[in-house]
N, C-alpha and C positions, 0 to 999 in steps of 0.2 A: 504492499499499500504505500502510496506517494505521501509525502510531506502536506502536501495541498489536501489530499483526500482526508489525511489525518484531522486537519484542523477544520475541514467542512464538516465533520461528524458531530463534534460539540456544539457548533454554531447550529446545524440544523436541528439538534435536540433541543437547544436553549429556544429557537423560534416557535417549536412545539410548545413548550410549556407555556410561554409567552400567549402564544394564539388560544391555548387551553384555558388560560387565568381570563383572558378578555373575554372568551364565550361566557364562561362562569360568572364573571361581573356584569355582563349584559343580562343574563339570563336571573340573576339574583338581585340586581340593582334595586328594583321597586321592594322587594321583599326586606333587604338590609337596610332600605331607607326608612322602612316604616318600623322595623327592630331598634334603629339607632334612635329615632324619635320617640320610641316609647320608653327606651331606657334613660333617656337625657330627661325627658318629662318625670318620669318615677323618680330619678336622683334628685333632681330639684325639689319635687314635692317632700320627698324625706328629708333633704338638708334644711329645709326652711321650717317646716312643720312639725316635725318629730320631737316629742319631748325629750328633752336633754337630760331630766332627771332620771329617766327610764335606761340611760345609756352609761355604761362603766366610764366613770371619771366625769360624767355630765360634760363629755366633748363629744364633738361631730364634727368631722371633716367632709369636704366633697368627695374624696378619695374613698372615705368610708361609706359614705351615702351609694357611691358606686357599687361598691363591693358588695354591699348588702342587697342591692337591687338585683346583682347577677345570681346571688345564692337564693334569691326568693323566686326568680325564673327557673331555676334548676331545682325546686321542690325543697329548698332549704328553708327553715324559718327563725333565723338569727334574732329577730327583733320581736318583742312583746306586742301582740295585737292592741290596738288603742280604739275606741270609740271616736273619730273624727271623720268627717264625710269627706275630707280632703286625702286621708289617708287608707281609711277602713277599704275602699274598692281595690287597692294595690296588692292587698293580702290575698284577695279572690282572683284578681286579673292577671298578675304576673305567673303564676304557677301554669294558668291556662295559655298565656303566651308562651311559656315554656316547652309546653307540650306541642303546642302548634308549631314552634320552631324546629323542635326536634323531628316530627312527623313530615313537615314540608322539606327540611333540608334534607334528610336521609333519602327521602322517595325521590325528590327531583335530583338531588347530586348523584343517585344511583342510576335513575334514567339517563343523565347525560354523559356520565362515564360509560355506560353500557351502549350508547349512541356513537360515543366518541372511539369505543374499541372496535365496533362494526364498521364505523364510518358511514353511517346510514345517511339516509337522503334528508331527514330531519336535522341531523347533526350538520350536514354540509350547508342546508339553509341558514343555520346559526352562524357558522363560519362567515359566511358570505356578508350578513349583516354588521360583522365587526371589521371588514377589511377596509385598509386605507392605503392610499397612495400606490394602487393595485392597478392590474389592465385587465379588462373584460374581453373575453374573446367570445364572440357569437358565431356557433356553428362547429361541430366537432367532426368534419369529414376528413379527406385525406389532407387537405392544406391547414385546418385547423388544429388537427393534433401536433402536426409538425410546428406550428406557431407556439402552441403551448410548450412542446419539448424546447425549443429555442429559448422561450421565455425563462423556464425553468433553470435552463443551463445558464444565464445571467442572473441567477438567484432573485428574480421578479416574482411576486406574490400575483397570482393569478385567480378569477374567477370565470367559470365557463358557463356558457348558455346552449343549450341544445334542445331542439324541438322534438327529437324521436327518443324516449328513454331507452329503446332498444339498439340504439346506432352502434355501428362497430366499434368505435374507441372510446366509448363513455367508459367502460372499466379500465383501460389503459389510462385515461387522463385523471380518473380518481385516484389510481396507484402511485400517483405523482403528487398526490395529496393536494390535489386543486379541488376545489369544491364545484359540483355541477349543477347549476338548476334546470328544471326541465319547463319549457314554455315558449313562448313567440317571442322572438328576439325584439320584434317592433313594439311589444307592450311596454309602456313605460313603468308598469308596476313591477313587472318583472326585471327591468333596469334597476328600478329603485331597490329591489330584493337584491340585486348585485352591488349593491351600494355605490351606485355611478355618480352621486353626489362627492364621493371624496375619492375616486378613482382618477388616476393621473393619464389613461388612455383607453380606448376601445378599438377593437379590431374586430370588424364585421366580414366574415370570409363564409358565408352560406352559399349554396349553390344559386341564389336567388337575388339578381341585382337590385330589385326594388325593396326586398327584405333587408339587405345591407343598408341601401341609402337610407330608408325609413329609419332603422335603428340608429344610424348614425345622428340622423337629424333629431331624433326624439332624446339621444343620450345629450347632445349638444343644448337641447333645451332647459335639461334637467341640470347641466352643469358646464356652463360657458365656456370654462378654460380645458375642458377635457381634448385631449389630443385625439383626432379621428382617422383611422386608417381602413380602408375598406377595399375589397376585392369585386371587380366587374369584370364580366366577359366581354362587354363591349368596349374596345380601347379608346374609341372616338368617345363616347358617353364619359369614360373614366378622366380623360383629360378636361372634358368641360365642368364635369362634376368638382375636380381638383381647382380649378382656375377660377370658378365662379360661385362656388357655395362654401367657401372657406373651411373646405375640408384639407387636412394637411397631407394625405395620401390616398390617391385612388388609383389602384394598380390593376392591370388586366394580366391575372397569370399565364396564360396563354401567349400573349404577346412578348412577357418577360422569358418564358422558358424557350420560346421559339429562337431567340438568339444565341442562347446557351445550347441548345441542340445543333444549331448551326455551325457553332464556333468548336463544339466539340468534335465534330466530324472532320474540322481543318486539322486540330490537336488534341488527343486524347488526355494531355496534361492540365486541360484548362478546369479549374475550379469554380468561378463563377465569371458572369459576364454582365456588363451595364452600360449605360449611356451618361456621358458627361460632356458638358459643353459640344455636344453634337457629333463627339466622337466615341465609338465603342470601345471600353476599356476592360480589358481581360487580366484575371486573377488566375494565376497559373503556378503550379509547382513544377521544379527544374530540379532531376535528381543528376548528381554528379558521378557519372560511369566511368568505369576505367578506360584507358585508351580515348580519352578525348581530350579536346584543347583545353578544356576547363580545369583539368586536374594540375593542381600547384600554381594556378593564378591566383591573383587576389580578388577582393570585391569590386574594389574602385576600377580595375580594369575591366571586369565584365559589365559595369555601369557605362564606362565611358565608350568602350567599343561597341557595344550593342544598344546602347541608348534605352535602357529598361531602368525602371526603380525598383530596388531590391530591399523588400520590407523587412524580411526575416530569414535566419539561416538557421535549420535544424543540424547540428553535427550528427555523425553517425552513431555516438553515444547515447542520443536523445536530449541533448543540450540544445536549449531555444535561445538562441540571441536575437531580440528583436531590433531592429535598426542595426544592423551588424556594422562595425568599423571598416573603413575604406581597407585596412591592411590585412583585414581576416583573411586567410588562406583556404581555397576549397580543396577539399579531399576527397577521396573515392568514398561515395555513401552519404554526403552530405545532401541535404534539401533545401533550396531556396522557394521562398513565397517572391514572386515577381508580379509587378503591375506593368502592361504594356498594351499597347494599341495592336492592331491587326499586322502593321509592318515589322513591328516588334518581335510578333510570333515567327513571322519567316525569317528576320534576321538570327533569331536565336535557333533555327533548326541547323544550321552550319554549325554552331557550338556544340550540339549533341551528337553530330557524327563521329564515328569511329575513325580513328587514325590508320593509315595504312602501316602494318607493321613491317620493318626492313625484313628482306630474304636473306635467309641464312646461306 
């Protein structure tokens, strides 16, 4: 196990505990408020009106009053009963309050912990209502599940919304400890259940353009600062939506993948492809193979000779160097992450060609 994975374990466990405490607080909030008010009022009544003559030393502090109140709640009777309309009800009501506290607390807490262990739909709904600064993903199809996977890799908190409870990837997403809500993504109440008011972004990637657009607009109505990204099959409509409707990202997945497929046919080393400033930029990996001109050369020589941008160097021993130094020497088995245009791909073809071995 790597050091990074070792560090991630306690962090992940800590986030689980924080999330559990947050849900418990939300669920018991009303009950706790009532209990605190009852204890506070009872403590005040005892402190101000209970006869000092009946107390040891004829003294009474606020802390003593609070202590006696708690004892009375849990069926202890440390104080002598007095016929005072301001105090007499406490001797009867506080034990009843204690009984309700124990019954409600044990039953409700047991139910919550059971739901937490099973990661039930009810538990997921409760988690969703406590989320803050998270990302809402609408639609758990082939695209949606991969969006969730990438967001979790970035340690982002996610709430997913899916129309079909029997959808293929629902169980997989739940295994990432992502709460999944079931309902219409266009429904404002569903978005509110996903804490859209506290979310930082919504990604609508269902297979329905209008549903994605309506979900995005509804989310923007409920949270004017939320970042909106939607998937649209119609590329022209996607551009219009992005330009004129104040949506940060409207993407046609078919249009984006088409460029990658085409470039991959040219070179199998292409990792991704996108357009910037009217130019198609390719992210590619280059393996330093034996008996090629690259072996023994340095990073700066490769940059200058082939006019490419080298972002990362992974040594054959697994060491990763982001923004490698110009003097780093290239060895067999090293991998380079390179950004370049189409012409750069052609220039690099010659770099990977095997050198002719001398004849014996």
